[in-house]
C-alpha positions in Angstrom: -4.6 153.2 123.1 -3.5 150.2 121.1 -5.1 147.0 122.1 -2.6 144.3 123.1 -3.9 140.9 122.0 -3.5 138.2 124.6 -1.4 135.3 123.4 -3.1 132.0 123.9 -1.1 128.8 124.5 -0.6 126.8 121.3 -2.1 123.3 121.1 1.4 121.8 121.3 1.9 123.5 124.6 -1.2 121.8 126.0 0.2 118.4 124.9 3.6 119.1 126.4 2.2 120.5 129.7 1.2 117.1 131.2 4.5 115.5 130.4 6.4 118.5 131.8 4.3 118.4 134.9 5.0 114.7 135.5 8.7 115.3 134.8 8.8 118.1 137.4 6.9 116.2 140.0 8.6 112.8 139.7 12.1 113.8 138.7 13.1 117.4 139.3 11.3 117.8 142.7 12.6 114.5 144.2 16.1 115.2 142.9 15.9 118.7 144.4 14.8 117.3 147.8 17.7 114.8 147.6 20.2 117.5 146.9 18.8 119.7 149.7 18.9 116.8 152.2 22.6 116.1 151.4 23.5 119.5 152.7 21.7 119.2 156.1 23.1 117.6 159.2 19.7 115.9 159.8 16.1 116.0 158.5 15.1 119.7 158.6 11.4 118.8 158.7 11.6 116.8 161.9 14.6 118.7 163.4 14.3 122.5 163.0 17.8 122.8 164.5 19.4 121.0 161.5 22.5 122.8 160.2 23.7 123.3 156.7 26.9 121.3 156.3 29.1 119.5 153.7 30.1 116.7 156.1 28.3 114.1 154.1 30.4 114.8 151.1 33.5 115.0 153.3 32.7 111.6 154.7 32.7 110.2 151.2 35.9 111.9 150.1 37.8 111.1 153.4 36.7 107.4 153.3 39.7 105.9 155.1 38.3 102.3 154.9 37.6 102.7 151.2 34.1 101.2 151.5 32.3 104.0 149.7 35.0 104.3 147.0 34.9 100.6 146.4 31.1 100.7 146.1 31.3 103.5 143.5 33.9 101.7 141.5 32.0 98.4 141.7 28.8 100.1 140.5 30.6 101.7 137.5 32.5 98.5 136.7 29.3 96.4 136.7 27.5 99.1 134.6 30.3 99.3 132.0 30.7 95.5 131.7 27.0 95.0 131.4 26.8 97.7 128.7 29.7 96.3 126.6 28.3 92.7 126.8 24.8 93.9 126.0 26.1 95.8 123.0 28.1 92.9 121.7 25.0 90.6 122.0 22.4 93.2 121.0 24.0 94.7 117.9 24.3 91.5 115.8 20.7 90.6 116.8 19.4 94.0 116.0 21.2 94.1 112.7 19.8 90.7 111.7 16.3 91.7 112.7 16.5 95.0 110.9 17.6 93.3 107.7 15.1 90.5 107.9 12.9 90.3 104.8 10.2 88.0 106.2 7.6 90.0 108.1 6.5 86.9 110.0 10.1 86.1 111.0 10.6 89.7 112.1 7.5 89.7 114.2 8.4 86.4 115.9 12.0 87.6 116.6 10.6 90.9 118.0 8.2 89.0 120.2 11.1 86.8 121.5 12.9 90.0 122.4 9.9 91.7 124.0 8.6 88.7 125.9 11.1 88.9 128.8 10.1 92.5 129.4 6.6 91.2 130.3 8.1 89.3 133.3 9.1 91.2 136.5 12.8 91.8 137.3 12.4 89.9 140.6 11.0 86.9 138.8 13.8 86.8 136.2 16.4 87.3 139.0 15.1 84.4 141.0 15.1 82.3 137.8 18.8 83.0 137.4 19.3 82.1 141.0 17.9 78.7 140.4 20.2 78.3 137.4 23.5 79.6 138.9 23.4 78.6 142.5 25.5 75.8 144.0 22.6 73.3 143.6 21.3 75.0 140.5 20.8 73.5 137.0 24.4 74.2 135.7 26.3 72.9 138.7 24.0 69.9 139.3 24.3 68.9 135.6 28.1 69.3 135.5 28.6 67.3 138.7 26.3 64.5 137.5 28.3 64.3 134.3 31.6 64.2 136.3 32.9 67.3 134.7 33.5 69.1 138.0 33.9 67.8 141.6 32.5 70.7 143.4 30.1 73.5 142.5 31.4 76.4 140.4 31.2 79.9 142.1 28.6 81.2 139.6 26.5 83.2 142.1 27.0 85.7 144.9 29.8 87.4 143.0 30.2 89.9 140.1 29.9 87.3 137.5 26.3 86.2 138.5 25.3 89.8 138.8 26.5 90.8 135.4 24.9 87.7 133.8 21.5 88.5 135.3 21.8 92.3 134.4 22.7 91.5 130.8 19.7 89.2 130.4 17.4 91.9 131.8 18.8 94.8 129.8 19.7 93.3 126.4 16.1 93.9 125.1 16.5 97.6 125.7 19.7 97.6 123.6 18.1 95.6 120.8 14.9 97.7 120.6 17.0 100.9 120.5 19.3 99.7 117.7 16.6 98.1 115.5 15.0 101.5 114.7 18.3 103.1 113.9 19.7 100.3 111.8 16.4 99.8 110.0 16.5 103.4 108.8 19.9 102.9 107.2 19.5 102.4 103.4 20.9 99.0 102.4 21.8 100.4 99.0 24.6 102.3 100.6 26.3 99.1 101.7 25.6 97.5 98.4 27.2 100.5 96.6 30.3 100.2 98.7 30.5 96.5 97.9 30.0 97.2 94.2 33.0 99.6 94.4 35.3 96.8 95.6 34.8 96.8 99.4 34.3 93.5 101.1 31.3 92.7 103.3 33.3 93.4 106.5 34.8 96.7 105.2 31.4 97.9 103.8 29.9 97.2 107.2 32.7 98.9 109.2 32.9 102.0 106.9 29.2 102.4 106.1 26.7 100.7 108.4 28.6 101.0 111.7 29.2 104.8 111.5 25.6 105.5 110.5 24.4 103.4 113.5 26.5 105.3 116.1 23.5 107.3 117.3 21.7 104.0 118.1 24.8 102.6 119.8 25.1 105.8 121.9 21.4 105.8 122.9 21.3 102.1 123.7 24.6 102.1 125.6 23.5 105.1 127.7 20.2 103.5 128.4 21.7 100.2 129.5 24.4 101.9 131.5 21.9 104.1 133.4 19.7 101.2 134.2 22.6 99.0 135.3 24.2 101.4 137.7 20.8 102.2 139.3 19.8 98.6 139.7 19.2 97.4 143.2 17.2 94.2 143.3 19.4 92.1 141.0 22.8 93.1 142.5 21.5 92.5 146.0 20.0 89.1 145.2 22.7 87.8 142.8 25.7 89.4 144.5 24.8 88.8 148.1 27.3 90.2 150.6 30.2 89.9 148.2 28.9 92.7 145.9 28.2 96.2 147.2 27.0 98.8 144.8 26.1 102.4 145.5 22.3 101.9 145.2 22.6 99.1 147.8 24.6 101.4 150.0 22.1 104.2 149.6 19.3 101.7 150.6 21.3 100.7 153.7 21.8 104.4 154.7 18.0 105.1 154.4 16.6 101.8 155.8 19.2 100.7 158.3 21.3 103.7 159.4 18.5 106.2 159.0 20.9 108.7 157.5 19.0 110.3 154.5 21.5 113.1 154.3 24.4 110.8 153.5 22.2 108.8 151.2 21.3 111.9 149.3 25.0 112.8 149.0 25.7 109.3 147.6 23.0 109.8 145.1 24.3 113.1 144.0 27.8 111.7 143.7 26.6 108.8 141.6 24.7 111.1 139.3 27.6 113.5 138.9 30.0 110.7 138.1 27.6 109.1 135.7 27.0 112.3 133.9 30.7 112.8 133.5 31.1 109.4 131.9 28.1 109.9 129.7 29.5 113.3 128.4 32.9 111.8 127.8 31.4 108.8 126.0 29.2 111.1 123.9 32.2 113.2 122.8 34.3 110.1 122.0 31.6 108.7 119.7 30.9 112.1 118.2 34.6 112.5 117.4 34.7 109.0 115.9 31.7 109.7 113.8 33.2 112.9 112.6 36.5 111.2 111.6 34.5 108.6 109.8 32.6 111.2 107.9 35.8 113.0 106.8 37.5 109.8 105.7 
């Protein structure tokens, strides 16, 4: 009889196994529990008589008051605005850092970008509260100068929430773009300029299309972090801003309704994935048109 040799796992498999185990335990398993809870009338562990139902999703769809729909739209709007502003701020900074010739200057600029990440989100949010509140630095200064007569509404609204989120997540955009832009050969842009293209046209037709993967990665990262943020919107928005993560926390901590909270989480994930797929296709089509031009 022929001897069948046993296949041993490759060394790469041993390196991948811990990461795969962590991904399964801390992402796939919690998400599966959340999905399962969204289809039960109550907690099946504490209540054996819990029934399988879709009433949590029906409650969201048949939202007559519009609270849940408004929370979803508010969440997506804040995420999109934060992503666009972070891209507009982060791309020029990342391009400047990637093209910087001085190693010392690059190291100092990189430290300036990374340093805010060493401070907790709660601390940075409270710092923005002291700046934007009615008796904060901005309003107090403007009133003392006689520029305004009463404090500007800079906090407890969408504006203050977006400002704080942009400050928190711009470093992620910059760090993502630096690596992509740094790998683009500067000689390509120089060749375009030597053929008669101006500085702006060479950037738009050469550097920008080649940096689209970084734009995609950075935008998706910032968008995902923004729509899942809880601390900053709750502190900066107060009662005037209601996002889906805040609503999920209320359903778990106040209403004790984990099934509906799970349904809200699934809906947020599904809508986010749809936006991500559409954004990815738009950028891919744009990159293809640039390559054919």
